[in-house]
mmCIF file as Biopython writes it, N, C-alpha, C and O atoms, coordinates in Angstrom:
data_model
#
loop_
_atom_site.group_PDB
_atom_site.id
_atom_site.type_symbol
_atom_site.label_atom_id
_atom_site.label_alt_id
_atom_site.label_comp_id
_atom_site.label_asym_id
_atom_site.label_entity_id
_atom_site.label_seq_id
_atom_site.pdbx_PDB_ins_code
_atom_site.Cartn_x
_atom_site.Cartn_y
_atom_site.Cartn_z
_atom_site.occupancy
_atom_site.B_iso_or_equiv
_atom_site.auth_seq_id
_atom_site.auth_asym_id
_atom_site.pdbx_PDB_model_num
ATOM 1   N N  . MET A ? 1  ? -8.263  12.527  34.279  1.0 0.0 1  A 1 
ATOM 2   C CA . MET A ? 1  ? -7.875  12.585  32.894  1.0 0.0 1  A 1 
ATOM 3   C C  . MET A ? 1  ? -6.666  13.132  32.958  1.0 0.0 1  A 1 
ATOM 4   O O  . MET A ? 1  ? -6.457  14.165  33.594  1.0 0.0 1  A 1 
ATOM 5   N N  . ASP A ? 2  ? -5.667  12.430  32.243  1.0 0.0 2  A 1 
ATOM 6   C CA . ASP A ? 2  ? -4.268  13.201  31.991  1.0 0.0 2  A 1 
ATOM 7   C C  . ASP A ? 2  ? -4.289  13.742  30.509  1.0 0.0 2  A 1 
ATOM 8   O O  . ASP A ? 2  ? -4.183  13.029  29.512  1.0 0.0 2  A 1 
ATOM 9   N N  . PRO A ? 3  ? -4.452  15.194  30.518  1.0 0.0 3  A 1 
ATOM 10  C CA . PRO A ? 3  ? -4.187  15.455  29.287  1.0 0.0 3  A 1 
ATOM 11  C C  . PRO A ? 3  ? -2.953  15.429  28.440  1.0 0.0 3  A 1 
ATOM 12  O O  . PRO A ? 3  ? -2.954  15.913  27.308  1.0 0.0 3  A 1 
ATOM 13  N N  . ALA A ? 4  ? -1.962  14.901  28.946  1.0 0.0 4  A 1 
ATOM 14  C CA . ALA A ? 4  ? -0.735  14.468  28.224  1.0 0.0 4  A 1 
ATOM 15  C C  . ALA A ? 4  ? -0.992  13.116  27.530  1.0 0.0 4  A 1 
ATOM 16  O O  . ALA A ? 4  ? -0.194  12.768  26.659  1.0 0.0 4  A 1 
ATOM 17  N N  . ARG A ? 5  ? -1.943  12.395  27.812  1.0 0.0 5  A 1 
ATOM 18  C CA . ARG A ? 5  ? -2.065  11.087  27.294  1.0 0.0 5  A 1 
ATOM 19  C C  . ARG A ? 5  ? -3.478  10.912  26.581  1.0 0.0 5  A 1 
ATOM 20  O O  . ARG A ? 5  ? -3.664  9.961   25.822  1.0 0.0 5  A 1 
ATOM 21  N N  . GLU A ? 6  ? -4.470  11.855  26.844  1.0 0.0 6  A 1 
ATOM 22  C CA . GLU A ? 6  ? -5.733  11.847  26.312  1.0 0.0 6  A 1 
ATOM 23  C C  . GLU A ? 6  ? -6.203  13.072  25.473  1.0 0.0 6  A 1 
ATOM 24  O O  . GLU A ? 6  ? -6.142  14.148  26.068  1.0 0.0 6  A 1 
ATOM 25  N N  . PHE A ? 7  ? -6.579  13.086  24.421  1.0 0.0 7  A 1 
ATOM 26  C CA . PHE A ? 7  ? -6.891  14.081  23.372  1.0 0.0 7  A 1 
ATOM 27  C C  . PHE A ? 7  ? -8.237  14.040  22.706  1.0 0.0 7  A 1 
ATOM 28  O O  . PHE A ? 7  ? -8.439  13.204  21.826  1.0 0.0 7  A 1 
ATOM 29  N N  . PHE A ? 8  ? -9.197  14.913  23.079  1.0 0.0 8  A 1 
ATOM 30  C CA . PHE A ? 8  ? -10.384 14.793  22.367  1.0 0.0 8  A 1 
ATOM 31  C C  . PHE A ? 8  ? -10.741 16.173  21.390  1.0 0.0 8  A 1 
ATOM 32  O O  . PHE A ? 8  ? -11.224 17.216  21.833  1.0 0.0 8  A 1 
ATOM 33  N N  . PRO A ? 9  ? -10.410 15.933  20.064  1.0 0.0 9  A 1 
ATOM 34  C CA . PRO A ? 9  ? -10.569 16.948  19.263  1.0 0.0 9  A 1 
ATOM 35  C C  . PRO A ? 9  ? -12.070 17.347  18.802  1.0 0.0 9  A 1 
ATOM 36  O O  . PRO A ? 9  ? -12.432 17.521  17.639  1.0 0.0 9  A 1 
ATOM 37  N N  . ALA A ? 10 ? -12.808 17.445  19.886  1.0 0.0 10 A 1 
ATOM 38  C CA . ALA A ? 10 ? -14.383 17.769  19.612  1.0 0.0 10 A 1 
ATOM 39  C C  . ALA A ? 10 ? -14.613 19.026  18.655  1.0 0.0 10 A 1 
ATOM 40  O O  . ALA A ? 10 ? -15.556 19.010  17.864  1.0 0.0 10 A 1 
ATOM 41  N N  . GLY A ? 11 ? -13.763 20.091  18.730  1.0 0.0 11 A 1 
ATOM 42  C CA . GLY A ? 11 ? -14.129 21.166  18.153  1.0 0.0 11 A 1 
ATOM 43  C C  . GLY A ? 11 ? -13.919 21.017  16.622  1.0 0.0 11 A 1 
ATOM 44  O O  . GLY A ? 11 ? -14.568 21.738  15.865  1.0 0.0 11 A 1 
ATOM 45  N N  . GLN A ? 12 ? -12.977 20.047  16.107  1.0 0.0 12 A 1 
ATOM 46  C CA . GLN A ? 12 ? -12.655 19.776  14.580  1.0 0.0 12 A 1 
ATOM 47  C C  . GLN A ? 12 ? -13.965 19.429  14.072  1.0 0.0 12 A 1 
ATOM 48  O O  . GLN A ? 12 ? -14.456 20.002  13.099  1.0 0.0 12 A 1 
ATOM 49  N N  . GLY A ? 13 ? -14.632 18.356  14.810  1.0 0.0 13 A 1 
ATOM 50  C CA . GLY A ? 13 ? -15.944 17.869  14.147  1.0 0.0 13 A 1 
ATOM 51  C C  . GLY A ? 13 ? -17.145 18.767  14.282  1.0 0.0 13 A 1 
ATOM 52  O O  . GLY A ? 13 ? -17.968 18.865  13.372  1.0 0.0 13 A 1 
ATOM 53  N N  . ALA A ? 14 ? -17.223 19.290  15.188  1.0 0.0 14 A 1 
ATOM 54  C CA . ALA A ? 14 ? -18.402 20.299  15.714  1.0 0.0 14 A 1 
ATOM 55  C C  . ALA A ? 14 ? -18.868 21.255  14.715  1.0 0.0 14 A 1 
ATOM 56  O O  . ALA A ? 14 ? -20.036 21.629  14.612  1.0 0.0 14 A 1 
ATOM 57  N N  . GLY A ? 15 ? -17.911 21.624  13.997  1.0 0.0 15 A 1 
ATOM 58  C CA . GLY A ? 15 ? -18.169 22.748  12.863  1.0 0.0 15 A 1 
ATOM 59  C C  . GLY A ? 15 ? -18.924 21.956  11.706  1.0 0.0 15 A 1 
ATOM 60  O O  . GLY A ? 15 ? -19.628 22.639  10.962  1.0 0.0 15 A 1 
ATOM 61  N N  . GLY A ? 16 ? -18.857 20.727  11.502  1.0 0.0 16 A 1 
ATOM 62  C CA . GLY A ? 16 ? -19.334 20.108  10.244  1.0 0.0 16 A 1 
ATOM 63  C C  . GLY A ? 16 ? -20.800 19.695  10.596  1.0 0.0 16 A 1 
ATOM 64  O O  . GLY A ? 16 ? -21.522 19.306  9.678   1.0 0.0 16 A 1 
ATOM 65  N N  . ILE A ? 17 ? -21.303 19.761  11.936  1.0 0.0 17 A 1 
ATOM 66  C CA . ILE A ? 17 ? -22.661 19.427  12.210  1.0 0.0 17 A 1 
ATOM 67  C C  . ILE A ? 17 ? -23.554 20.573  11.749  1.0 0.0 17 A 1 
ATOM 68  O O  . ILE A ? 17 ? -23.524 21.746  12.121  1.0 0.0 17 A 1 
ATOM 69  N N  . ASP A ? 18 ? -24.416 19.941  10.794  1.0 0.0 18 A 1 
ATOM 70  C CA . ASP A ? 18 ? -25.470 21.293  10.149  1.0 0.0 18 A 1 
ATOM 71  C C  . ASP A ? 18 ? -26.879 20.878  10.905  1.0 0.0 18 A 1 
ATOM 72  O O  . ASP A ? 18 ? -27.667 21.814  11.041  1.0 0.0 18 A 1 
ATOM 73  N N  . ARG A ? 19 ? -27.305 19.560  11.425  1.0 0.0 19 A 1 
ATOM 74  C CA . ARG A ? 19 ? -28.664 19.315  11.884  1.0 0.0 19 A 1 
ATOM 75  C C  . ARG A ? 19 ? -28.368 18.051  12.654  1.0 0.0 19 A 1 
ATOM 76  O O  . ARG A ? 19 ? -27.456 17.245  12.471  1.0 0.0 19 A 1 
ATOM 77  N N  . LEU A ? 20 ? -29.535 18.045  13.745  1.0 0.0 20 A 1 
ATOM 78  C CA . LEU A ? 20 ? -29.398 16.753  14.612  1.0 0.0 20 A 1 
ATOM 79  C C  . LEU A ? 20 ? -30.324 15.957  14.151  1.0 0.0 20 A 1 
ATOM 80  O O  . LEU A ? 20 ? -31.476 16.260  13.842  1.0 0.0 20 A 1 
ATOM 81  N N  . VAL A ? 21 ? -29.673 14.657  14.094  1.0 0.0 21 A 1 
ATOM 82  C CA . VAL A ? 21 ? -30.689 13.479  13.483  1.0 0.0 21 A 1 
ATOM 83  C C  . VAL A ? 21 ? -31.022 12.629  14.636  1.0 0.0 21 A 1 
ATOM 84  O O  . VAL A ? 21 ? -30.115 12.215  15.358  1.0 0.0 21 A 1 
ATOM 85  N N  . PRO A ? 22 ? -32.243 12.338  14.861  1.0 0.0 22 A 1 
ATOM 86  C CA . PRO A ? 22 ? -32.738 11.323  15.857  1.0 0.0 22 A 1 
ATOM 87  C C  . PRO A ? 22 ? -31.865 9.863   15.863  1.0 0.0 22 A 1 
ATOM 88  O O  . PRO A ? 22 ? -31.666 9.311   14.782  1.0 0.0 22 A 1 
ATOM 89  N N  . ALA A ? 23 ? -31.394 9.310   17.015  1.0 0.0 23 A 1 
ATOM 90  C CA . ALA A ? 23 ? -30.824 8.268   17.136  1.0 0.0 23 A 1 
ATOM 91  C C  . ALA A ? 23 ? -31.461 6.995   16.203  1.0 0.0 23 A 1 
ATOM 92  O O  . ALA A ? 23 ? -30.765 6.296   15.467  1.0 0.0 23 A 1 
ATOM 93  N N  . GLY A ? 24 ? -32.691 6.866   16.356  1.0 0.0 24 A 1 
ATOM 94  C CA . GLY A ? 24 ? -33.616 5.897   15.569  1.0 0.0 24 A 1 
ATOM 95  C C  . GLY A ? 24 ? -33.257 6.008   14.357  1.0 0.0 24 A 1 
ATOM 96  O O  . GLY A ? 24 ? -32.779 5.039   13.767  1.0 0.0 24 A 1 
ATOM 97  N N  . GLU A ? 25 ? -33.426 7.251   13.738  1.0 0.0 25 A 1 
ATOM 98  C CA . GLU A ? 25 ? -33.078 7.448   12.324  1.0 0.0 25 A 1 
ATOM 99  C C  . GLU A ? 25 ? -31.581 7.211   11.763  1.0 0.0 25 A 1 
ATOM 100 O O  . GLU A ? 25 ? -31.301 6.879   10.611  1.0 0.0 25 A 1 
ATOM 101 N N  . LEU A ? 26 ? -30.877 7.399   12.590  1.0 0.0 26 A 1 
ATOM 102 C CA . LEU A ? 26 ? -29.417 6.929   12.182  1.0 0.0 26 A 1 
ATOM 103 C C  . LEU A ? 26 ? -29.323 5.363   12.327  1.0 0.0 26 A 1 
ATOM 104 O O  . LEU A ? 26 ? -28.728 4.785   11.417  1.0 0.0 26 A 1 
ATOM 105 N N  . VAL A ? 27 ? -29.700 4.801   13.086  1.0 0.0 27 A 1 
ATOM 106 C CA . VAL A ? 27 ? -29.784 3.176   13.269  1.0 0.0 27 A 1 
ATOM 107 C C  . VAL A ? 27 ? -30.488 2.764   11.886  1.0 0.0 27 A 1 
ATOM 108 O O  . VAL A ? 27 ? -30.076 1.764   11.298  1.0 0.0 27 A 1 
ATOM 109 N N  . ALA A ? 28 ? -31.422 3.434   11.421  1.0 0.0 28 A 1 
ATOM 110 C CA . ALA A ? 28 ? -32.298 2.781   10.411  1.0 0.0 28 A 1 
ATOM 111 C C  . ALA A ? 28 ? -31.317 3.177   9.115   1.0 0.0 28 A 1 
ATOM 112 O O  . ALA A ? 28 ? -31.220 2.260   8.300   1.0 0.0 28 A 1 
ATOM 113 N N  . ARG A ? 29 ? -30.717 4.157   8.856   1.0 0.0 29 A 1 
ATOM 114 C CA . ARG A ? 29 ? -29.844 4.334   7.768   1.0 0.0 29 A 1 
ATOM 115 C C  . ARG A ? 29 ? -28.637 3.431   7.797   1.0 0.0 29 A 1 
ATOM 116 O O  . ARG A ? 29 ? -28.253 2.896   6.757   1.0 0.0 29 A 1 
ATOM 117 N N  . PHE A ? 30 ? -27.958 3.222   9.069   1.0 0.0 30 A 1 
ATOM 118 C CA . PHE A ? 30 ? -26.859 2.217   9.214   1.0 0.0 30 A 1 
ATOM 119 C C  . PHE A ? 30 ? -27.341 0.797   8.630   1.0 0.0 30 A 1 
ATOM 120 O O  . PHE A ? 30 ? -26.659 0.140   7.845   1.0 0.0 30 A 1 
ATOM 121 N N  . VAL A ? 31 ? -28.648 0.394   9.129   1.0 0.0 31 A 1 
ATOM 122 C CA . VAL A ? 31 ? -29.017 -0.814  8.698   1.0 0.0 31 A 1 
ATOM 123 C C  . VAL A ? 31 ? -29.354 -0.831  7.375   1.0 0.0 31 A 1 
ATOM 124 O O  . VAL A ? 31 ? -29.145 -1.876  6.758   1.0 0.0 31 A 1 
ATOM 125 N N  . ALA A ? 32 ? -29.803 0.052   6.841   1.0 0.0 32 A 1 
ATOM 126 C CA . ALA A ? 32 ? -30.191 -0.165  5.217   1.0 0.0 32 A 1 
ATOM 127 C C  . ALA A ? 32 ? -28.977 0.056   4.484   1.0 0.0 32 A 1 
ATOM 128 O O  . ALA A ? 32 ? -28.946 -0.370  3.329   1.0 0.0 32 A 1 
ATOM 129 N N  . GLU A ? 33 ? -27.908 0.683   4.977   1.0 0.0 33 A 1 
ATOM 130 C CA . GLU A ? 33 ? -26.694 0.690   4.291   1.0 0.0 33 A 1 
ATOM 131 C C  . GLU A ? 33 ? -25.826 -0.494  4.382   1.0 0.0 33 A 1 
ATOM 132 O O  . GLU A ? 33 ? -25.087 -0.889  3.481   1.0 0.0 33 A 1 
ATOM 133 N N  . ALA A ? 34 ? -25.972 -1.019  5.520   1.0 0.0 34 A 1 
ATOM 134 C CA . ALA A ? 34 ? -25.219 -2.432  5.702   1.0 0.0 34 A 1 
ATOM 135 C C  . ALA A ? 34 ? -26.213 -3.528  4.769   1.0 0.0 34 A 1 
ATOM 136 O O  . ALA A ? 34 ? -25.763 -4.241  3.872   1.0 0.0 34 A 1 
ATOM 137 N N  . GLU A ? 35 ? -27.267 -3.494  5.083   1.0 0.0 35 A 1 
ATOM 138 C CA . GLU A ? 35 ? -28.108 -4.471  3.969   1.0 0.0 35 A 1 
ATOM 139 C C  . GLU A ? 35 ? -27.844 -4.330  2.494   1.0 0.0 35 A 1 
ATOM 140 O O  . GLU A ? 35 ? -27.774 -5.282  1.717   1.0 0.0 35 A 1 
ATOM 141 N N  . ALA A ? 36 ? -27.700 -3.045  2.168   1.0 0.0 36 A 1 
ATOM 142 C CA . ALA A ? 36 ? -27.459 -3.011  0.728   1.0 0.0 36 A 1 
ATOM 143 C C  . ALA A ? 36 ? -25.882 -3.433  0.365   1.0 0.0 36 A 1 
ATOM 144 O O  . ALA A ? 36 ? -25.582 -3.866  -0.748  1.0 0.0 36 A 1 
ATOM 145 N N  . ALA A ? 37 ? -24.972 -3.263  1.378   1.0 0.0 37 A 1 
ATOM 146 C CA . ALA A ? 37 ? -23.621 -3.489  1.061   1.0 0.0 37 A 1 
ATOM 147 C C  . ALA A ? 37 ? -23.370 -4.861  1.133   1.0 0.0 37 A 1 
ATOM 148 O O  . ALA A ? 37 ? -22.462 -5.367  0.475   1.0 0.0 37 A 1 
ATOM 149 N N  . LEU A ? 38 ? -24.203 -5.605  1.984   1.0 0.0 38 A 1 
ATOM 150 C CA . LEU A ? 38 ? -24.323 -7.153  1.971   1.0 0.0 38 A 1 
ATOM 151 C C  . LEU A ? 38 ? -24.884 -7.618  0.902   1.0 0.0 38 A 1 
ATOM 152 O O  . LEU A ? 38 ? -24.295 -8.537  0.333   1.0 0.0 38 A 1 
ATOM 153 N N  . GLY A ? 39 ? -26.078 -7.155  0.374   1.0 0.0 39 A 1 
ATOM 154 C CA . GLY A ? 39 ? -26.400 -7.600  -0.789  1.0 0.0 39 A 1 
ATOM 155 C C  . GLY A ? 39 ? -25.451 -7.427  -2.129  1.0 0.0 39 A 1 
ATOM 156 O O  . GLY A ? 39 ? -25.376 -8.337  -2.955  1.0 0.0 39 A 1 
ATOM 157 N N  . ARG A ? 40 ? -24.803 -6.306  -2.261  1.0 0.0 40 A 1 
ATOM 158 C CA . ARG A ? 40 ? -23.955 -6.115  -3.295  1.0 0.0 40 A 1 
ATOM 159 C C  . ARG A ? 40 ? -22.769 -7.206  -3.288  1.0 0.0 40 A 1 
ATOM 160 O O  . ARG A ? 40 ? -22.370 -7.818  -4.279  1.0 0.0 40 A 1 
ATOM 161 N N  . ALA A ? 41 ? -22.272 -7.328  -1.930  1.0 0.0 41 A 1 
ATOM 162 C CA . ALA A ? 41 ? -21.135 -8.244  -1.680  1.0 0.0 41 A 1 
ATOM 163 C C  . ALA A ? 41 ? -21.598 -9.774  -2.008  1.0 0.0 41 A 1 
ATOM 164 O O  . ALA A ? 41 ? -20.754 -10.488 -2.549  1.0 0.0 41 A 1 
ATOM 165 N N  . THR A ? 42 ? -22.913 -10.342 -1.711  1.0 0.0 42 A 1 
ATOM 166 C CA . THR A ? 42 ? -23.106 -11.511 -2.180  1.0 0.0 42 A 1 
ATOM 167 C C  . THR A ? 42 ? -24.041 -11.753 -3.441  1.0 0.0 42 A 1 
ATOM 168 O O  . THR A ? 42 ? -24.655 -12.800 -3.645  1.0 0.0 42 A 1 
ATOM 169 N N  . ALA A ? 43 ? -24.058 -10.565 -4.307  1.0 0.0 43 A 1 
ATOM 170 C CA . ALA A ? 43 ? -24.841 -10.949 -5.370  1.0 0.0 43 A 1 
ATOM 171 C C  . ALA A ? 43 ? -23.765 -11.578 -6.611  1.0 0.0 43 A 1 
ATOM 172 O O  . ALA A ? 43 ? -22.617 -11.220 -6.874  1.0 0.0 43 A 1 
ATOM 173 N N  . PRO A ? 44 ? -24.489 -12.490 -7.155  1.0 0.0 44 A 1 
ATOM 174 C CA . PRO A ? 44 ? -23.736 -13.201 -8.092  1.0 0.0 44 A 1 
ATOM 175 C C  . PRO A ? 44 ? -23.280 -12.064 -9.253  1.0 0.0 44 A 1 
ATOM 176 O O  . PRO A ? 44 ? -23.952 -11.102 -9.623  1.0 0.0 44 A 1 
ATOM 177 N N  . ALA A ? 45 ? -22.065 -12.422 -9.671  1.0 0.0 45 A 1 
ATOM 178 C CA . ALA A ? 45 ? -21.232 -11.671 -10.728 1.0 0.0 45 A 1 
ATOM 179 C C  . ALA A ? 45 ? -21.721 -11.824 -12.059 1.0 0.0 45 A 1 
ATOM 180 O O  . ALA A ? 45 ? -21.143 -11.273 -12.996 1.0 0.0 45 A 1 
#
């Protein structure tokens, strides 16, 4: 890896983590949010 060309600011986001969430729970949330957004986008006005 060339540090002059690549940068990973992991420390900036690490401070915002207050709990660990299982991957399955995250996927379920993403799917629910996507379904809700699609429902709103396709709902008659």
